N, C-alpha and C positions, 0 to 999 in steps of 0.2 A: 498348590501344585508345584512340584519340583520341575527344574529346567528339562529334565530327561523324560518327562511324562508325555503321554501321546497328545494331551490337549495342547502342549506347547511345541513339540517338535513335529506333529503330523502335518502333512501337506495340505489337507483339508481343514486344518485347525489353524493355529497361529503361525506354524511353520517357522519357528525361532531357532536360529543355528548358532553355534558357539564361536564361529570363525567370522571375522569381518571380512576376510577374503572371499569366503563363500557367499557371504550376504551381498557382496559387491556385484555378484552375477545377477542379482535383482529377482530372478525367478528360475524355476526349473519345471520340466515337463513330466508329468506322471499320467501315464495311460491316455496321452493325447491332450492333456489339459495343462495349462500353464498355471503355476502357483508361485506367488510372490514371496520372498524371503522377509523375515525380521531378524535383526541382529540382537542376541541376548548375551552380554558380556558377564553374566553372573556365573557361568561356568568356572571362571577363573577363581571364585571365592569359595569353592568347596574345599574342605580339609583345613587342618590348623598349622600346616607348614610355616606359614609366614604371619600368622595372627592368632589372637587369644581364643578366637572361636572358630568353628568349622561350618558355620552357616548363619542364617538369620532367625531360626526358630528351632527349638529343642523339644522332642517328644519321643519318649521311649515306649514304642507300641508293644503290646503284650504278645503278638504273634510271633511266628517263626522268622518273619522279615521285619526288621526294624532299622531304619536309617540313623535313628537318634537325631543327628543334625539335618535340617531340612532347609531349602532355599525358597521359602514361599514368597519372599519379598524381592521383587525383580525389577530390572530397568530393560525395557524393550525398545529398540531404536530402529527406525526405518533406515534402509540402507543409504538413501539420500542424505541422511543427517549422520551417518556414522563417522564420516570424515571430520566432523565438527566435534566429535567426542573424544575425550582424553581418558584412556582406561585408567591411568594412574589416579585420576580424581575420584574414581569409584570406590567408596568405603563402606563397610559395615561398622556403624558407631558403637563402640563400647563405652563411651563416655560423652558427656555434654558439659562443657566447661568443667567444673570440679566434681561433677556428680557422676559416679559409675552407674552404668546401666546393666552391668552384670554382677553375678554373684562371685564369691571367691572361687568356685569351681568353674567359672567362665560361662555358665548358663544365663540366659535372659533373667533379670531380676523382675518377675512378674508380680511380686508382692508391692514393690514400691513404683514400678513403672509399667512395663508392658512384657508380654511373653514374646513379642516380636522385636527384633532390633532394627532400628531405623537405618536407611542407607541414604547416602549422598552422592552426587555426580555433577559434573560440569560439562556444558555445551558451550562452544565459543560463539558468543553473540557480540555484535558491534554496540557501540554506546548507544546507537538509535534504536536498539531492541531487535534488529533483524539479524538473522543468521549470517555469520561471516562466510563469505564465499572463498573457496580455495583458489578460483581462477577469476580474474576480472576480464570480462569480454566486452566491457562498454568502450574501451578506448580512452582517449583524452577528451574530457568534456569542459569546455570553458564556461563556467557557472557565472563568471562575471561579464560575459558578452552581452551587450545591450543590443536588442532587436527593435528598431522603430517600426512599430506596428500601425495599421490604419487607425486604430482607437487612440493610440498616443499622439497620432498627427491630429486627429479630431479634437482631442482634449486641449492640445496646445492652442488651437483656434478658438475654442470655446473660452479659454481664459482670457483672451484678448476682448471680447465683446463688452464685459463690464467696464474696462478702462476707456473703450471708445465710445461708450454711452454715458459716462460719468455715473456708472452703477445704476442707472435707471433700469437697465435691462441686464439680465443675465443668460447665459447659455450653459446648458447642462448636457452631459452624455450619459445616456442610459444604455446599459449592455445587457444582453440576455443570451441564453443558450437556446438554440433552436432544435426542434425535434430531429432534424436532419444531421446533427452534430456540428453545424456551422454556428458562427457567433453573428449576432445581429446587433447593430449599434443604431441609436437614433440620436440627432441633435435637436434639443428642445430649447426654445426661446421661451424665457420666464420673465414676466412683469410682476414683481413683488407687490407694488402699489395697487395693482388690479386684482388684488385677492389671489396672487400667485397664478394669475391666467397663464396657461402654458400652450405653446403652438409647436407643433412637429414640423421643423424646416426640412429635415431630409432624414433619410435612413439608408443603410446598406448592410450587406451580409458578406461573410467570407468563410472559407474553410480554416481549419487549423494551420494549414500552410501559409495563411494570410493571403495569398493571391491565388486565383483571380478574385476580385471583388465584384459583387453584383450591385450596382447602384440602385437605389430607390425600390429595393425589394428585399424581403426576407425569404431565403430559399428554404422551404419546408422539406422538399425532397430534391436533391441535387440532380436526380434522374430525369426531373421535369423541368423543361425551359422555363425561365423566370418570365412571369407576366405582370401586367400592370405598370410597366415603367413609364415614367413621365418625363425623364431627362437622360440624355447621354447615351452612350453605347450600352449594349447588353452586359457586357463583362469588361472590367478594368484589369489588365494583365499584370501590372507591376506598380511599384511605388511611385515612379515618375509620372505614370499616367493617372494614378490616384490622386496625387497633388494637383495635377492640372485639373482634373474633373472637380475636386473639392474647391479649387480657387474659382473656377467658373460658376459653380453653384453659389458660393458665398458672396461673389462680387456681382451677382446678376441683378438686373433691374428688379426682377420680381422680389428678390429677397431684400433689397434696399427699401422698396415700398412697404413690405411687411414691417420691417424695422421701424421706418419712419412712422407708420400707422400706430404701432405700438407705443413709440416714444411720445406722440402727440397725446394720446389717450392717458398715458401715465403721468403727464404734466398738466393735464387740464384739471 
């Protein structure tokens, strides 16, 4: 099918237009219905004014109408991507390395290769494989900035327990993603000599914004008030309050009794 045939240009078909400017309008209305455009740059490659061939496929039809050269091999581009397309990169190949793909008369060498000539083109991609944007709307993002999260504070404290107990006990942090989209963290006490006996000392959850933190609860649905709390206020609003809550929890008499019990059993 050539670029000018109805299946390509019809509004109810592919609706492919030859002008990038027209395609940039994205759609047009026909009889009260919107039809989206597609950009077809292959129109520029009809005729032999600037190249050895006048199309990508040659066929001499026996009837009254014969185009001889046809453009059955095409590139169709969504308007959103048309800005990333370089028209100068679009070529109908007549050779590949040292091998000629056409005969001396300029027609495709269907005996040696194919009766269709290949086409090549380029789109502007970034090194990571994504399409290069024409405008950066993100502003300045400091990718080196370190944010002290509730989990990182908990891991700092977990690393201290082994030193304080002569590595008889360990503390591990377990993190999970909750159905609510919140993050849940647990602090586990582990006794390696007791067949890795594990005790859940505390847990808390927080949204992606980090605060507020819900102590002693995993928020499954943020619309429902947290239940089952055994310590502290219902929510912790900021880092300072979280450090205070965590310190009270880790240094509490109850926590120290649990650690002492695990140490005694590990050493017996």
